[in-house]
C-alpha positions as CSV (number, residue, x, y, z in Angstrom):
1,M,195.2,-13.7,132.1
2,K,191.6,-11.8,132.4
3,K,191.6,-8.1,133.3
4,Q,190.2,-7.0,136.4
5,I,186.9,-5.1,135.7
6,Y,186.2,-2.1,137.8
7,L,182.7,-0.9,137.9
8,F,182.3,2.6,139.0
9,S,178.7,3.4,140.0
10,I,176.0,3.3,142.6
11,S,174.9,-0.2,141.5
12,S,176.6,-3.2,141.5
13,H,177.3,-6.0,139.2
14,P,178.2,-9.8,139.8
15,H,180.9,-9.8,137.0
16,A,182.7,-6.7,138.1
17,K,184.6,-5.4,141.2
18,S,181.9,-3.0,142.1
19,I,183.0,0.5,143.6
20,N,180.3,2.7,145.0
21,S,181.4,6.3,143.5
22,L,179.0,8.4,145.4
23,D,177.1,8.7,149.0
24,I,173.6,9.6,148.3
25,K,171.5,12.0,150.7
26,F,167.8,11.8,150.1
27,L,165.8,15.0,150.9
28,K,162.2,15.5,151.7
29,P,161.1,18.9,150.1
30,E,157.5,19.8,150.5
31,I,155.7,19.3,147.2
32,N,152.2,19.8,146.1
33,F,151.8,16.9,143.6
34,S,148.4,18.1,142.6
35,N,149.9,21.1,140.7
36,Y,151.5,19.1,138.2
37,D,150.7,16.9,135.1
38,Y,153.9,15.0,134.5
39,F,157.1,14.2,136.2
40,I,160.8,14.3,134.6
41,I,162.8,11.5,136.5
42,T,166.4,11.1,135.5
43,S,167.5,8.7,138.1
44,K,166.6,5.6,140.1
45,Q,167.3,7.7,143.1
46,T,164.1,9.7,142.5
47,S,162.1,6.5,143.3
48,E,163.7,6.0,146.6
49,V,163.0,9.8,147.3
50,L,159.1,9.3,146.4
51,K,158.8,6.4,148.9
52,Q,159.4,8.7,151.7
53,Y,155.9,10.2,150.9
54,V,152.7,8.9,152.2
55,N,150.6,8.1,149.2
56,P,152.3,10.5,146.7
57,D,150.2,11.5,143.9
58,L,152.4,9.7,141.3
59,K,152.1,11.5,137.9
60,P,153.0,9.6,134.3
61,A,156.9,10.4,134.0
62,L,159.2,10.9,131.1
63,C,162.2,9.0,132.4
64,V,165.8,9.3,131.2
65,S,166.6,5.7,130.9
66,V,165.3,1.9,131.1
67,A,166.8,1.7,134.5
68,S,165.0,4.9,135.8
69,A,161.8,3.9,133.9
70,K,161.9,0.4,135.7
71,S,162.5,2.0,139.2
72,Y,159.5,4.1,138.8
73,E,157.4,1.4,137.2
74,D,158.1,-0.9,140.2
75,M,156.7,1.6,142.7
76,G,153.3,1.8,140.7
77,G,154.4,4.9,138.4
78,E,153.2,5.0,134.8
79,V,156.0,5.7,132.2
80,L,155.1,8.1,129.6
81,D,158.3,7.7,127.5
82,I,162.1,7.0,127.7
83,G,164.7,9.4,126.6
84,G,167.3,7.0,125.5
85,G,169.7,7.4,128.5
86,Y,170.8,11.1,128.0
87,G,169.3,14.3,129.5
88,D,169.7,16.2,126.3
89,N,167.5,13.7,124.6
90,L,164.6,14.7,126.7
91,V,164.3,18.1,125.1
92,S,162.7,16.3,121.9
93,K,160.7,14.1,124.0
94,I,159.2,17.2,126.0
95,K,158.2,19.1,122.7
96,E,156.0,16.3,121.9
97,Y,153.6,17.5,124.5
98,T,151.4,20.8,124.5
99,K,152.8,23.7,126.3
100,S,149.8,23.8,128.4
101,K,151.0,20.8,130.6
102,K,152.9,21.4,133.8
103,W,156.0,19.4,134.5
104,L,157.8,18.7,137.5
105,Y,161.6,17.7,137.4
106,L,162.4,15.8,140.5
107,R,166.2,16.4,140.2
108,A,169.8,16.1,142.0
109,K,171.5,19.1,143.3
110,V,174.1,18.7,140.5
111,V,173.0,17.9,137.0
112,A,174.8,17.3,133.7
113,S,172.4,18.7,131.4
114,D,170.7,21.8,130.8
115,F,167.6,20.3,129.0
116,V,165.1,22.1,131.4
117,S,166.4,25.6,130.6
118,I,166.3,25.0,127.0
119,C,162.5,23.7,127.1
120,Q,161.8,26.7,129.3
121,K,163.0,29.3,126.9
122,D,160.9,27.5,124.3
123,G,157.9,28.1,126.5
124,Y,157.4,25.0,128.4
125,D,156.1,25.2,132.0
126,I,158.6,23.0,134.1
127,D,159.5,23.3,137.8
128,E,162.5,21.8,139.3
129,I,162.8,20.6,142.9
130,I,166.0,19.1,144.4
131,V,165.3,15.7,146.0
132,Y,168.7,14.4,146.6
133,E,172.4,15.6,146.7
134,S,175.4,13.6,146.2
135,G,179.1,13.4,147.0
136,C,182.0,11.4,146.2
137,S,182.3,8.1,148.4
138,K,185.6,7.5,150.2
139,E,185.6,4.1,148.6
140,I,186.1,5.6,145.3
141,W,188.7,8.1,146.6
142,H,190.6,5.0,148.0
143,V,190.4,2.3,145.8
144,E,193.5,0.5,144.5
145,V,193.2,0.0,140.5
146,E,195.4,-2.2,138.5
147,D,197.1,-0.4,135.6
148,E,195.9,-2.7,133.0
149,A,192.3,-3.2,134.3
150,I,189.0,-2.4,132.6
151,L,187.3,0.7,133.8
152,I,183.6,1.2,133.7
153,F,182.4,4.7,134.4
154,T,178.4,5.1,134.5
155,S,178.1,8.7,135.2
156,P,180.0,12.2,135.0
157,S,180.0,12.3,138.7
158,S,181.7,8.7,138.8
159,V,184.6,9.9,136.5
160,N,185.2,13.5,138.5
161,C,185.2,11.6,141.8
162,F,187.7,8.9,140.7
163,L,190.2,11.5,139.1
164,Q,190.2,13.6,142.5
165,N,192.6,10.9,143.6
166,H,193.7,8.9,140.6
167,T,194.9,9.1,137.3
168,I,193.7,6.8,134.4
169,S,196.7,4.6,133.3
170,P,197.2,4.8,129.6
171,H,197.3,0.6,129.9
172,A,193.6,0.6,131.1
173,K,190.6,0.1,129.0
174,V,188.0,2.7,129.5
175,I,184.1,2.0,129.0
176,V,181.4,4.6,129.4
177,I,177.9,4.4,129.7
178,G,177.0,7.4,127.6
179,K,178.2,10.6,125.9
180,T,177.6,12.8,128.8
181,T,179.9,10.5,130.8
182,A,182.6,10.5,128.1
183,K,182.8,14.1,128.2
184,A,183.9,14.2,131.7
185,L,187.2,12.4,130.8
186,P,190.3,13.8,130.1
187,K,190.5,14.7,126.3
188,N,193.8,12.4,126.2
189,V,191.9,9.2,127.6
190,K,190.6,6.8,124.7
191,Y,187.2,5.2,125.5
192,I,184.7,2.5,124.3
193,L,181.1,4.1,124.2
194,S,178.4,1.5,125.3
195,S,175.9,0.9,122.3
196,K,173.2,0.9,125.2
197,T,173.0,3.1,128.3
198,S,173.0,0.0,130.7
199,I,175.6,-1.4,132.8
200,D,174.9,-4.9,131.6
201,S,175.9,-3.6,128.2
202,C,179.2,-2.4,129.4
203,I,179.8,-5.6,131.1
204,D,179.3,-7.3,128.0
205,I,181.8,-5.0,126.3
206,A,184.4,-5.5,129.0
207,K,184.2,-9.3,128.7
208,T,185.5,-9.1,125.1
209,L,188.4,-7.1,125.7
């Protein structure tokens, strides 16, 4: 009998029982786009926020993942580079550019990486503006999960929200999309790290279990 696959994410997948992990609230702060040379984008949600603005001056953007890059390109933005799925990996990417450039990090209220402060301490000019905030969804709080299921977590927040009302069964198989997500798991939980920071990659692993 095949194990049930649960995907805890704000995205869905046809081969899993998709559980929305977060409720997103989009903000619309005043932004003087002309002040910046480049954007930093670490979520697909950022592109949704930018769609609220009338003719936003889209700057070339350093994106954290393939998914965030695609969402930005789909709205007409130019992608400078992709950071491999982890905020911490953006440090080396940013340091490929001169310190004369001014960056804008369009971010969530709560973030998992301190890459901005690391770069700022090294002299890079980076502003941060909170453009969306998130909270745990009722769906993830109240979901009933089979003990021997396959659980896919796609962000630290998806782990944290799940653990508010649940424990992870020792009989479950756990797949995480990246190292930052893995750090959010309880230390006694064994997990499989996806080779690529994508939901498709996690699903491919789940199908083999």
